[in-house]
C-alpha positions in Angstrom: 15.3 -55.8 30.1 15.3 -53.3 32.4 17.8 -51.0 30.4 16.3 -51.6 27.6 13.2 -49.9 28.9 15.2 -46.9 30.6 16.2 -46.2 27.1 12.6 -46.1 25.9 11.1 -43.9 28.9 12.0 -40.0 29.6 13.7 -39.6 32.9 12.6 -37.5 35.7 14.8 -35.1 37.3 15.2 -37.4 40.1 16.3 -40.2 37.7 18.4 -38.1 35.0 22.0 -37.8 35.2 23.3 -34.8 36.8 25.0 -33.1 34.2 27.4 -30.1 35.0 27.9 -26.3 34.5 29.8 -25.5 31.9 30.0 -27.2 28.6 33.1 -29.9 28.6 33.9 -29.7 24.7 34.4 -27.6 21.8 32.0 -26.5 18.7 33.1 -26.3 14.9 33.4 -22.4 14.1 32.6 -22.1 10.5 29.5 -24.5 8.7 31.6 -26.7 6.1 29.0 -26.5 3.4 27.1 -23.2 3.9 30.5 -21.1 5.3 28.7 -19.3 8.0 29.2 -19.6 11.9 28.1 -23.2 13.3 27.7 -21.8 17.4 25.9 -18.1 16.7 22.8 -16.2 17.3 20.7 -15.7 14.5 20.8 -12.7 12.3 18.7 -9.8 12.6 15.1 -10.9 11.1 16.2 -14.2 10.4 14.3 -17.3 12.2 15.5 -20.6 14.6 13.4 -23.8 14.1 14.6 -26.8 16.0 13.5 -30.3 15.0 14.3 -34.3 16.1 13.9 -36.7 13.8 16.0 -39.7 14.5 19.9 -39.7 13.8 20.9 -36.0 13.7 23.8 -36.8 11.2 21.8 -37.2 8.4 18.9 -35.2 9.3 21.1 -31.9 9.5 22.4 -32.3 5.8 18.6 -33.1 5.0 18.0 -29.6 6.0 21.8 -27.7 5.0 20.2 -28.4 1.6 17.3 -26.2 1.7 17.4 -23.3 -0.1 17.3 -20.4 2.3 18.6 -21.9 5.4 21.8 -20.2 6.4 23.5 -22.1 8.9 22.7 -25.5 10.8 24.1 -27.0 14.1 23.1 -30.6 15.6 22.5 -30.8 19.3 20.8 -32.2 22.2 17.5 -30.5 23.4 14.1 -31.6 25.5 15.8 -33.2 28.2 16.6 -32.9 31.9 20.5 -32.8 32.1 22.6 -29.9 31.7 25.7 -29.8 29.3 25.0 -33.5 28.5 27.8 -35.4 26.2 26.9 -37.5 23.8 27.6 -40.7 25.5 25.2 -39.5 28.6 22.3 -38.5 25.7 22.9 -42.4 24.6 22.3 -44.0 28.0 18.4 -42.6 27.6 18.7 -40.7 31.3 19.2 -37.4 30.1 16.0 -36.8 28.5 17.4 -35.1 25.5 16.4 -35.9 22.1 19.2 -35.3 18.9 18.0 -32.3 17.6 18.8 -30.1 14.2 19.1 -26.4 14.8 18.2 -24.3 11.8 18.8 -20.8 11.4 17.0 -19.4 8.3 16.2 -16.5 6.1 12.1 -16.2 6.5 12.4 -13.9 2.9 13.6 -17.2 1.2 12.3 -20.3 2.9 9.3 -19.9 5.2 8.8 -21.8 8.5 6.0 -24.0 6.7 8.3 -25.0 4.3 11.0 -26.6 7.3 7.9 -28.1 8.7 7.0 -29.8 5.1 11.0 -31.1 5.1 10.3 -32.5 8.6 7.4 -34.0 8.3 8.7 -35.7 4.6 11.5 -37.0 5.9 11.0 -39.4 8.8 7.9 -41.6 10.4 6.7 -39.7 12.8 4.6 -42.5 14.0 7.6 -44.6 15.9 7.6 -43.2 19.3 11.0 -43.6 20.5 13.0 -44.5 17.7 13.4 -44.3 14.1 13.8 -47.8 12.1 16.4 -49.8 13.9 17.9 -46.6 16.1 15.8 -47.1 19.8 15.8 -45.0 22.5 14.3 -41.5 23.7 16.8 -39.7 21.6 15.9 -40.5 18.4 12.0 -39.2 19.2 10.2 -36.9 16.6 9.9 -33.7 18.1 9.9 -29.8 17.3 11.0 -27.3 19.9 9.4 -23.9 18.5 11.0 -20.7 19.4 8.0 -18.4 18.9 4.2 -18.6 19.8 3.7 -18.2 16.1 6.0 -21.4 15.4 3.8 -23.3 18.1 0.7 -22.5 16.7 2.1 -23.3 12.9 3.7 -26.9 14.4 0.5 -27.8 15.8 -1.5 -27.2 13.0 0.8 -28.9 10.4 0.6 -32.1 13.0 -3.0 -32.2 12.7 -3.0 -31.8 8.8 -0.3 -34.3 8.1 -2.2 -36.7 10.3 -4.8 -36.7 7.7 -2.2 -37.5 5.2 -0.7 -40.2 7.0 -4.2 -42.1 8.3 -5.3 -41.8 4.7 -2.3 -43.6 4.0 -2.5 -46.4 6.5 -0.3 -45.3 9.2 -1.2 -44.8 12.7 -1.3 -41.9 15.1 1.6 -39.7 14.7 3.7 -39.2 18.1 5.5 -36.0 17.6 5.6 -33.5 20.9 5.7 -30.0 19.9 6.8 -27.8 22.8 8.8 -24.5 23.4 12.2 -24.9 23.2 13.8 -24.3 26.9 17.8 -25.1 26.2 19.7 -25.9 23.5 23.4 -27.6 24.1 25.1 -27.6 20.8 26.9 -31.1 20.4 30.3 -31.7 20.1 32.2 -30.9 17.2 32.8 -34.0 15.4 29.1 -34.5 15.1 28.4 -30.9 13.5 28.2 -31.6 9.3 29.2 -35.1 10.2 28.6 -36.5 6.6 31.0 -34.1 5.6 33.7 -35.1 7.5 32.7 -38.7 6.8 31.2 -39.1 3.2 30.4 -42.7 4.0 28.8 -42.2 7.6 26.0 -44.1 8.3 22.5 -42.3 9.2 19.7 -43.9 7.0 16.3 -41.5 6.6 13.3 -43.1 7.6 10.7 -40.8 4.9 7.1 -42.7 4.6 6.8 -41.3 1.1 4.1 -39.4 2.3 3.5 -36.2 1.2 2.8 -32.8 3.5 0.6 -31.0 0.6 
């Protein structure tokens, strides 16, 4: 019971795993579907969005299928431990969520469009879980990269709460915070469902439309 509780509560700095100074693994070079770099800065004029909405294998695919998305990667963010490994994140003692980093062309897809994808492709009322995936790493979170994104994300949460309430759901538990550090996940997690076409990573959409 203590172990289960620790995986559903975010650790403080005093109880988090110490991590390390450098990344202990490699990250893939070229996106297997989009053909652009995986580990990269956004091209000039492009935007970066970071979302956590459960198991990142399936959710990365959800975003790379959006027209106007230039590249995606999966990683860890929102926690305490520097340069965590997947195994460490799974203990619940790093504080990180599994997230998707989306580089997008705002001339083709807006941040508002991506927020719609985010809200409609998971259940944001489940707290520290999505379906049978339980723990802090599966929590619903938006990590913003500009003040404009922060304002848009907060407004979208209020708007979607109205739709969810009308549909009989409870309070949205999604946290919206400025991104501090994004850590790329290991290479084998990147574009996982291309490398493993029959991989198990269910989506937990509620069927409630954003607009």
